[in-house]
Every structure is written in C-alpha cells, then in structure tokens.
C-alpha positions, 0 to 999 in steps of 0.5 A: 798965171798963179805964183804957186799951185798946190795939189789936193787929192781927196776921197770921202773928205766931207768932215775935213773940207770945211776946215781945209777950205777955211785954212786955204782961204786964210793962207791965200789972204795972208800970202803976198803971192797968188795961189792956186789949189788944184783939187782932184776929187775922187768919186766925190759925194754930193756933199763934197761936190756942193762944198767944192763947187761953192769953194771954186767961186772963191775971190781970194785964190784960183780953185781948179776942180777935177772930178774923177773916178777913184784912183790912187793918190799918186795918179791924182797927184799926176793929174793935178800937176798936169792941170796946174797953172804954175811951175812952182808946185806943192801938195796940201793934204785935205786934213793938214795945215800949211804955213804962209811963211813956208809957201813964201820961202819955197817960192823965193827959193824956187824962183831962183836956182833951187829945184826942190825945197824941203821944210821942217814940219810939225806932227800933231796927234791929239793934244801932242805936237812934235817938231821935226827938222827937214827930213830929205837927204838926197845922198841916202836911199833910206826911207827915213831920208824921204821928203816930208809932207810939205816939200815943194818943187819946180816943174822942171825936176818933175819933167826930168824925173817923170810922173809919180808911180801910180801903182804905189798907194802910200810911198810913191813920194818916197820912190819918186824922191830917190830917183837920180834926177831928183837926188841930183837936183838943187835941193834946199833944206829949210828950217822954216816950218812948212806946215802941220801934219795931222796924225790920225787912224785914217792916215795913209802914211805915218808908219802904221799901215803895214803896206807902207813897209812893203812899198818901201821894200819895192822902192828900194828894189827899184832904186838898188837900195838892197843894203837897206832892206829889212824883213817884211811880211812875205805874204803881204809883199806877194799880194802887193807885188801881184797887183802891179801885174805887167808893171811889176818892176825888175828885181834881183832874184837874190833880193826877192829870195831874201824877202819872200823865200823859204826862210823869209816867214821865220825871219819876219816873225823873229824881226817883229818879235824883236821890234815889239820887245821892250828896250830891256828885252832887246838888250838881253837878246843882243847880249845873249847872242854875243855871249854865245858867239852868234849874230845879234838880232840886228845883224840877223835882220840885215841882207847878206853881204853878197846882196849888200855888195850890189847896192847903189849908194 
C-alpha cells in the first residue's frame, strides 16, 4: 500500500502532461515515502493516452489510470478516491506543482491525530509569484476561508462527510469543507508551502469565472450561510440551479427571493458597478450615502436582518 495517494483529474491536458509527469516523478524520487497518483482522464485523446500509458510504466511511483467519459471535476475526484490505495489523500492538478516538504508534512500529521492538513501555498501568474498563508478556517463559512489547492485529508473524514457533490463544477471543494463533519475534524494549519498554483485563463477556479460566485451562493444556501450571501447574477443563478434538476438543494424561500426576486437584477447591477469602481469612487459613494442618511453601498449589498438571523455560524 502506498503511503500517499494523490488524485489528478484531467481533460484536454496534452500541453501540461509532459511537465506534470516530470514534476511528479521528481517529487516521487525525492520523497522518503511511497507515492501513488490516481489519474482520472476524461474523454482522453490519443495523445493523452500515449503519454499516460507510458507514464503508467514508471518505476519510481505507482500510477493508477482511469479512463472515463467526460464528467465534472468532483465526480472524477470521487472516482479517484474510490480507487486510491492509501488512506492519506490529496490532489495534484495537472498544471500545478506540489512540494516534497508539503507531502512529507501532510503524511506526518495524518499518520498521527490530524484528519485534514491545510498548507501555505504560492500563486504564479506569468512572472509574478505571490505567497499565501493557510486559508482554511473551520469556524467560518466564508468562501475566503476555504481549503487551499494543496490540502490533504484522511479517508476517515471523507467517509464521515460524504463524497464531493458532483453537481458543482468549480466550488465543490468549498462546499465539502464547510460540511459539519469536516469543520469538526482535527485540522492542522501548516505554514509549510504545499505547492504552487499556476494562474492562467483556462483555470476553472481563481475567481475569474462568474459561475464560481453562483456556486458559492449555492454552497452557502446548503450550509446555512445566509449572512454571507452577496448579490449574484440572477439569470445565471437560475440557469445553474436548473442544471441540478431533481437534485436541487433545499433553500429558504426568503434567501432565494433576495438572490433572484424582483429587485435582484437591479441590486446585482449596483453591486457590480460598485465592485468595479476605483477606491476613490467607492469612498465617494459611501460618503455621499452617509451625508444623505442612506444605507452605504456595503450595507445595501448585505442580506436583510431577518435572513441573517436564520444563518448558521
């Protein structure tokens, strides 16, 4: 049995695979532990199959290949976890880089009493690299307190919390980590850098995809985070909501009315105008509202007190 299993879901990743394979084998050589990567290849091309089938012959780590029709990222994660041979699990995005020190640190904690380990990480965009501390805060439902891209966990907490919701396309890890069994787990926040997230135009996450904010709202509805709701595109929300069909989660009517009701379109337009304004323009709008004795923009964009009163902590 390998010490660590890392899940990689990929789709149309020909350009990233050579670098990914080189990085994985380099880490496996330097890691004082046995490593498995479970690669879930969605609708693999001939070029991808050739690279992956060759990689599967690697003599420095265990490579488990799963070929499947195209599915969501979180369906692939669940598929990979089901096939993983270790109880210490993490993810390795095909275009990112993980560190030996992070994997070693995660294994040490998870071999003890820890059930989830969150790491510091880097984000690289072009020639610029920024460093971030561990993000996950179990006591907060905020999307800003979500697990970072390199968290690791023990299979036991996954069993208690359940599978990642496959109807999410971008924010399923956020929804999963805010479930009570995960929030109540023994979490270690490590300052060790777990890896480098590569920011580019084709990233699913990273805040540039408008669907991500829709999925944040759905996750908040599912976990009672009504106080953290913010205006979202009501048309896009209804499109995404409809995709779930019979699996649409239950939601407070008052919360849905605030998100997509009669006043939602104007509220969202106002919110986007404010959010995209310069700092000076934001200050001017705030000062003007205060001078006129009206709610400030920030106050207008928050849910009503009656909705906040029903929120979970």
